[in-house]
N, C-alpha and C positions, 0 to 999 in steps of 0.2 A: 760495556758496549758490545753489541753483537758483531760477529765476524762478517755477516752479510746484511744488507738492507733489502727489503722486498716491499715495494709499493706498487699499487695498481695504477696503470696509466689508462687514460681515455684517448682513443685514437679515432679521429673522424676525418673524412675527406672534405676539403673546402671547395669553393666554386671553381678554383683553378686546377683541381685534381690533386693538390698536395695533401699529404697525410699530416694532420695537425695533432700534436700530442700535448696533453696536460696531465698533471698529477693532482687530482682533486683533494687529496689529503693535505696538501700544502696550501692550496688556495691562491697560489701565485706561480708564475712561470709558465711559459709556453714555448714550444719549438715545433719544427716541421721538417719535412723532407719530400722530395718529389717521388721517391720510391719508398716502399715500406721499410726496406733495409736501411736506407738513409735516415728515415724518420726514427727508427729504433736506435741507431747509433747516436743521433742527436739527443734522443730522449735519455739515454744512459748518461750522456754528458750533462744534461740539464739536471737529472736526479742527483748526480754527484754534487753539482753546484748548490742545489736546494738544501741538501743535507749539510754540506760544508758551511754554507752561509748561516743556516740556523744554529749550528753548533758554535761557530765563530762569534755570533752575536749573542750568545748565552741563552738562546731559546731552547725549548724542549721539542724534540722531534715528535711529530704527530704519530699516534698509533695507526699502523696501516689498516685500512678498511679492505674488505674483500667483497667482490661482486662477480657474478658469472659474466657480466657484460664488459668487464675491464680486464685487460691483460696485465698480469704482474710482471714487473721488471726487477731483476735481481742484480745488484752490483756488490762486489767485494768491498770490504772496509778499507783495505790497504791503499787503493788508488786515491783516496780522499786527501787533498792537500789543504790543511787548515792554515 
């Protein structure tokens, strides 16, 4: 298992001005934040949960896709609590 996980995030503004973050490689899970910094903090928490849940349920982690329109988020492996 890698020491870090690097998955691209899609970040869009909704009609209320919040930054909405998804991870298309997983196909589920969404988070948001009023500021971009808040949204990125929440996105890292969501990514940890997506990875941990996938592993805990015996699934295979999706291969990260890369696109110039998506911002990659990197989290270390150690904080994952399975």
